[in-house]
N, C-alpha and C positions, 0 to 999 in steps of 0.2 A: 568430552572437554578433559573428566578424570581429574587428575593431580593439579592441573593448571586452572580448574576453575576459579573464578574470580568471584563470584555469588555466592551468598550462604543461601541455603534451602528457603528462607524465607524471603530474600530477597528475588530469587527463582517465582516461589510462587505467587509476588504480587507481580510481577514481570508479565506471568503467563494470565494471573486472572484480569489485567491490566489490559492486554492483548485483544484482537480483535479474531482469535485462532478460531476457525470452525472447521466440523467436522463435513466433507467433500459431499457425502452422500445423505445428509440426513434431511435437505431439501428445503431448511427454513430459511426465507429471505422475508424478513416481517416488512409488511406494510404499513405506513403510519402516512398520519399527515403532518406537512411540513411546519415548524412553528414559522412566526412572524419574523425573528430573527432571520431565519434561513431563506425566507419570501424575501428578504430586502438583500439577500447577497444575489438572489437570481435576475436574470436579464430577458427583456423580453423583446424580439428581432423585430415585431409588427411597427408600422410606420408613428403611429399615433401613440405608442407606449411613451411613459413619463418614468424613468429612472430619479427615483430621489439621490442614489447616491452620486450618478454622472452627474447630476447638477453641482451638486456640492464639490466635487472633484475639481470641474471644469472652475467653479467659484473660486476654489483656492488656489489654484496651480496656474489660472490666466489672472494678468493683471489689465483689473477693469481702470477706461480712460472716461474723462466727462464727456467724450465725444465719440461718436461713432468712428471705425475704418472709413478712410476714405476710398467707396466702391463707386466706379463710373461704368456706365454704358457702352462706352466704346470698346472693343474686344481687340486686343491685340494678338496674334497668332504665339502662343509660347512653345518653343520648342524643347527637345527632350535633352536632359544631361549625354553629354560625351561618354558611351560606357568604354572602361579604360581597363575593367579585371578580367580575369580569366575564367571559360567556363566548360564544361562538358566532362569528363572523364580524367581522371588526376593520374592513376596508375594502372594499367590495364594488363602489368604483367603478372598480377597479385592473383587475378580471375582467369588466367590461361593455365591449361595443359601443355605438356610438356611440345604437342604438337603444334601450339599456336591455337589452337581451338575456345571458344570461350565456353567456362563448364556453369551451370547454374550450381553446385552446390560450392565451387570456390566463392562464387559471389556470397551466397548464405555464411558460408564459415569466415570468413572474412568479417559479417557484422557480427555472427554471434561465433568469436574466437573461443580457441581451446584456453585462453584466459581468462575468461568470461565464465566456460562452464566448471574450469580450475575453481572459482571463485565460488560460485553455487554449490557445487558439490562439498566444498569446506563450512561452509554456512549453514548449507543442510545439516550434513554429519551434525555439527555442532549443536543446532537446533535440536536434533531427534535425542542427543544426549539427556538436554535440559527436560524434555518430556519424558523420557526413562525417570531418571532421578525422581520427577514428581508428581507427575501423572499417572502413569502405569500403575496397572492393577495385574492382577496373578495370570488371567485368560486374553488381556489386553493383546492385541494385532503388534503393538507397540513393543509389547514383552520380545518379542522375535524380530525386532531390528537389527538388521547387518545394514556398516556402512555402505554406501550409494558410492560405485566409481563414477568416472567420467562416460567409458562407454555406456553404464547402466541409464547416468542420464541423459545420453543421445536417444538410447531407446525409448526413453520416458516421454521426450519431445515429438518422437515418430510416431506414439501412441497418440499424443494429445494431437498430431496434426491428422493424424489415420481419425479421428474422431470428428473432424470437423468435413473431413471428405464425405464418409458414409455415417449420417446420423440415426443415431437411435434412442429412443426416449429419456433414457438415462443412462450413466456411467455403467451403471452393473447390468444394464443390458448388454454389455458386449460381451460378459463372461457368462451368461446364462446358458446351458446345455439345450432349453428349449427350442426344437426344430423353427420355430417362425423366428428366432431370434440369434441361433448359433450364429457364430462368426469365427468361419475358421483360420481367418487371418491372425484373428487377437490370442488362440491358442496355438499358434505356430511359435510366436517371441518369445515365450520362456516367461512370460510376466505376470504373475495371478493378479486376481482382482485385490487382494491384501496388500500385496506388497503397491501397486500402482498409488490406490490411496493413502498409502503409508509415505511414500514419496512426496504425495502432494501434500499433504497436512505439513509436512515437513520442508517443502521447498522454501527456503531464505535467499536472500542477497547481501544481509548485514545480520552480524549479531544484536540480538537482542539489547536494548539500553535502556537501566531502571531511569524514571523520570526524565525524560528526553521530552523538550518542549516541540520539536520539530517533527509536526504528522509525518511528513516526507522522508523521515529518515529511512525507511526500510527501502523503498524503492530507488531512492534517489540515485544512489551509486551505480543501479544498473543501467537507469537511464542515461547517466552522465556516459556510462562507457559506451554505449549502444548508438548514442548520436555522437559521441568523436569519431566514430567509424562510419558513420555515416556521410559527414563532412569531410573526412578525408579521399573518400571514394570518388565524390562526385561534387560540383561547382554548379549551381544555378546560372541560368543565361541572366540577360540582362533584365527580364521582369520577374518578379516574386510576389505570391499571394498570403495573406495571413487570414487566416479562419481560426474557429474553436471546433471541436468534435467531442460528441458525448460517449462515455462509455457507461452503459447503463448497469446500474446498483440503488435498489430499492431497502438496502437496510440501514441501521442508524451509521450514519458517520458524518463528521465533522465539516466535513471539505464537498460534501452532496450538494449538488446545485438542482436548480429547478428553473427548466426551460421549456416552455410550452410551446415554442415552435419547434422543436426537435423531435423526433419519431420518438426518441425515449426522453423521457421529460424530466425524470430524475434520475442524476448517475453525477460520474464525475468529467469535470469539464479539463478538455486538453485543449490547450493552445497548438499551434502548428503553422510551420511556415514551409510552404512547399514550391516549388518550380511549375512552369505552366505542363511539364510532361508529367505531372503526379508525381515527383521525387520529394518525399519528406525530407526535410535538411534539417529543419528543426522542431523541437518536441519540448513541450512545457507544462506539467500539471499546476493547475490552478487549486492555491492553497487556501484561497481566502484572506488573504493580509499579505501585504508588500508594499514596501518603499515606490513613491513615484519618483523618478527624474524631476528634475527642476528643472520647473516651467511647463511641465506634462502633466496628463491627468493619467489613473492608473492605468487605461486601456490604453493609452496613447505612448505610457511607458511598455504596455508589453511588446508593442509591435518592436521597438526600438532594440529591445535585449533579444527576442529573436533575430534579428536581421543585423545587430548589431557589427558583425565580423564583414558583412558584405558592403557598408556601409563608405561613404565617400568614393565611389566607383562607377558612378552613372547609374545605376539601376532604378528602376522604376517600382515601388510596391502597390500591391492592389490589395482592400481591405474595404470590407462593409462598414455601418455606418455605427457601430459600438464603437469603433475605433477613429475616425477620422473626426477631423476638427482644425479649425485654423491653427491653433499652434503646432499642432503637430505636421502639419503639411511647413512651418515656416520651419521646424526646426530640422525637418529633412531636408529641407531645400540648403539650409546653411551646411547640411553635411555632405552636398551635391545627391542629393540623391531625389528622388520626383515620387510623388504620392498622387493616387485615383482613387475613387471610391465611392459612395453613396455618402448620403451626407443625413442625420437627424436633424428637424427643423427647430429643435429646442437649445442646438447649440449656440455657443455666444458666439456675439462679434459678427452674424451672418446679417446680409441686406434682408431689412426686413421687408421692403417693397415686392423684393424676389419669392420669399414666401409665401405672402399672402395674394399673389398675383393668380388669376382664376385664367386657365387655358382649354382651351377645346385640343381635341386630338390632334397631335402630329406638331401642334405648336412648343415652341421654346423660348426662352427667355434666358439672360445671362447676364451676368457683372463681374467685374475684374479689379482687383485690389493690389497695385504698388504694382502691376505686371509681373505677377510673380504666381497668381493665384485666382481659378477663375470658378464661380457658384454658377451652375446651371438648373434649370427646370425646365424639365420635358416630360409632356404628358401625352401619355400612349391609351392604355387600359386605364392606368391611373397616372396620381404627379411621381415623379421621380428627380428628386432631387441628390445630385452629384458635385462632387469637388474635384477636382485637377490641379497641378504646378506645372502639367504638358500640354493641355489641350485648351485650345479656345473655342468659339461657336460653332466650329466646323460641321456639316452636316452630310451624308452619305446616302445615295439613293441603295435601296435594299428590295427584294422581291420576297413577301410573304405569300401564306394561301389566300391572305387579304387583299393582296394586289402590290401596287407599287407606293412605297411610302419613302422618308427621308428621317434618318437616325441620326444623332448626333456621335461624332467618331469616339468621345468620352465613352458612351455608354458600349459600344462596337468593342474598345478595347478593355471595358471592363470585364464585360461578357466572358470575351476568350479567355482574359486570363484566371478568372474567377473557379472554370471550369476543370482546370487546375484541381485543385484542393477537393472539388466535389466529387470528382472523379477516384481522387484518393480514398475520400472516404467512401466511395461505392462499391471498389474491390475489394476492400478490407471487408466487409462485411461478406462475400462470398465465401462460402463453407468454411464461418467462425466458430471455433472452439468450445469460445465462452459459454459458459454454464451458470446455472442459478446454483447458491449457496456455497459461493467462493468469498474468501478475504478480499478486502477490495486493492490491497496492494497486488495481488497474483493475478486480479483480474488487468491492472495495467498491465502488468507481464506477460500478458497473454496477448492483450494490444499491440504492446510495442515487438515482440519476438516473432509473433504465430501470425500477425496482420500486416502491421506497418512493415516488417523486414521482408514480408512476403511478396508484397507490392514493391518494395526499392528493388527488390531482387528482379524482379520483373521488367522495369524499368532499367535497369543496369545492361541486363540482358539485351533486350531491343535496342538500345541506345549504342552498345558493343558490336553487334552481329547483324542490325537491321532488318530481323528478322520478328515476326510476329507471333507469343507465347502467351496462355490464358495464365490467372493465379493458381490454376489446377496442375497443370503443367510442371508450375513450381513447388508447389505440395506435394506430389507425386514420386519428384526427383529427389525432394529430400526426404522422404520415407523411405525409399531403395536406398537412398544412402545414408543415414542413418540406421537403416537396421542390417544393413551388408548382405552376407547370403543369403537371408530369407527369403526378401523377395526384390534381389537384385538383378533378378531376369523374372519372364514370362514363362508363366507354365507351358510347357508345349501342349498343342491339341490337342484334345484326348477323343479317342472315338466311343461315343456311347453307345451304349449297347440294351437290347432289350432283355428281357429274362425269355430263357429258349430250356428246350428239352436238352441238350448239347452241353455237356462237360465239357468242353474246350469252348476256349476264350473266341468269342467272335472278332477276328482279325484279319485282316487285309495282308494278302500273298501276292508277288508278281506271279504273271502267269506266264509262263516259254511261249516262246513262237513257234509258230508249223508253220513249212514252206515260206518264212519270211512273212508273214502274216499273225496280227495279232488276233488269236480265239478266243472271243468273250462268253463267258460263261457267267452263271449264276454263283456268289461264294455258300460255302457248305451249309451256313445255317440257314441262307434263303431256303434250299433243298430243304431241308429237316422242318422247317415251318410250311411249306407245302406237303410235303408228306401228312405233318400231323392234322393238316387241312383236310387231307383224305382224295387227294389229288393222283389218280392212280398212273396218269401219264408221266409227269414227275419224279414218280416213284420210280418207274419202269427206267426212267434217264438214268436216275441216279443207281440202276443197278440192284433194285429192291425186287425184282424177278418178280414182277407182278405182272399177270397176263391180261391184255387187252386185246379185242378182236381190231381188226383194220378200222371200220368206221368208225367206232369208239375213240380210237386214237386220234381220228382225222378230226371229229367234235372238241376234242381234249385239248388239240393243237388252236383251236379258232377261240374258246374261253382263255387258254392261256395268257394268247398276244392279247385278249381283250383286257386281262387282268394286269397285265406288263404296264398296261397305260396311264393308270392307276395305282401302281408300286408305291405305296406313301412312305411307308416304313424302311424304302431303298436308303435314303439320306441320312436316317439315323443308324440302321445296321453298316450301312457302306458308304462313306463319305463321298467315294467315287462312282456313280451310278455305272460306268462304263464294265468296270469291274462285275457287274451283277447280269450284265448282257442286255440291258435294255437302251 
């Protein structure tokens, strides 16, 4: 910061004391029981859950009438809105090499561009200066801080990706000299453990701001920049899906939520909008508060904000029972957008007789309101309550391990679309570099850059080339690209040698042909090993001048041929067995 510092030392101390900065390697990740207020912020995805906040929002934003809406049992088929928007890749030139081939590195670099790297480098160096002025002791690692460059930041990213590919107990284990954990790769890239932890500690995306009431100000600029890149390169098709994900975090945090239906029950809630091919197009962090759109509750407002640029184009939005409702269905229909999803039975303005109806397996009942929305109840293993603005009561014959049955088209379309975001979350978990004891906004950055962007890169590559790749392929390609010559090429195959008495290296040599025929003989080391074993025949053939009689020589030939059948060390000493004469 130097002479251009905007804060006094007292202000800096107050900022740092109020920040949630943690040392990456200290292992602290406190567990605690949530307070009553935190439980009120949580959501339960089970069918019989009663969420007071949800009911309050619906009561507040939906206009109650003296009589229930008109629901009729005569179901008319409702068609889809006409799709008039564009979809697919929007600019393929930026992801292709000069020869026209699609490059994984160019896709990822488009999402995390040099502009973003430059911003991170600037904010990281700025935060490091604050730490050095206030918190640095005489022999602290920060006392040796040197400003990070873009090239070093890319190397830092490559190490993080590698830590997801090759899991070890802790970050420190990657630099251990113990043969049990020794990592030759890490020791070749010229980045020490102290340097890595210093960069991680100072890694920032926005300058610290005193008394900032916005809890997301540290990470929101990075989210906005990367999501803008996601939207520029690809546009979803006529079906999109909205759901939430959870980033595991058990430390003390104002915006942390509790959701018992998730694998990580405590964490940071992320709202996502994905296409059916698992491409994440919108990404929003749940901040615990926010205004609702007029006429909608808060969950419905989340759906509209995530999909706002894609409305009025005839798309179908698929969502689960936390978001759906009559008010959201009417709002989207007015914007020429359809809605399909599961439905909670405690929503307002629903047909009560449909909710209370007792059904047997395979039975379905439905009602329709104003010929624009259908509410359907179908019993399979349990009751399933659905809402749709583009389906009637149509059923389709399906075959499963239980045999032939009928399933509503509404349910089938919901399942086909919903798997898009489920697969995206599943792919994001593969080789995740997330660790304990990290500041919460750095966990969000990990999720956005090293998981969501990696999955999006995979999807774009498959869309552009038609070939399939794995998440691991993308990670390996980016590690090699960001590290450059260190791991750009694979190491050539090395000949593994066993200890021998010979001082010369056991290497293969080209055997000259004799009379047009290849003469196959044992290699030098094999002869020396046989000699050491006391084989007089081989010693004689090797020119050692050992005298043996003819009978003994004949017997040695037989034993030699028998031993050659079990020449186990030939593969280790000589990769090509023919050169050993067997």
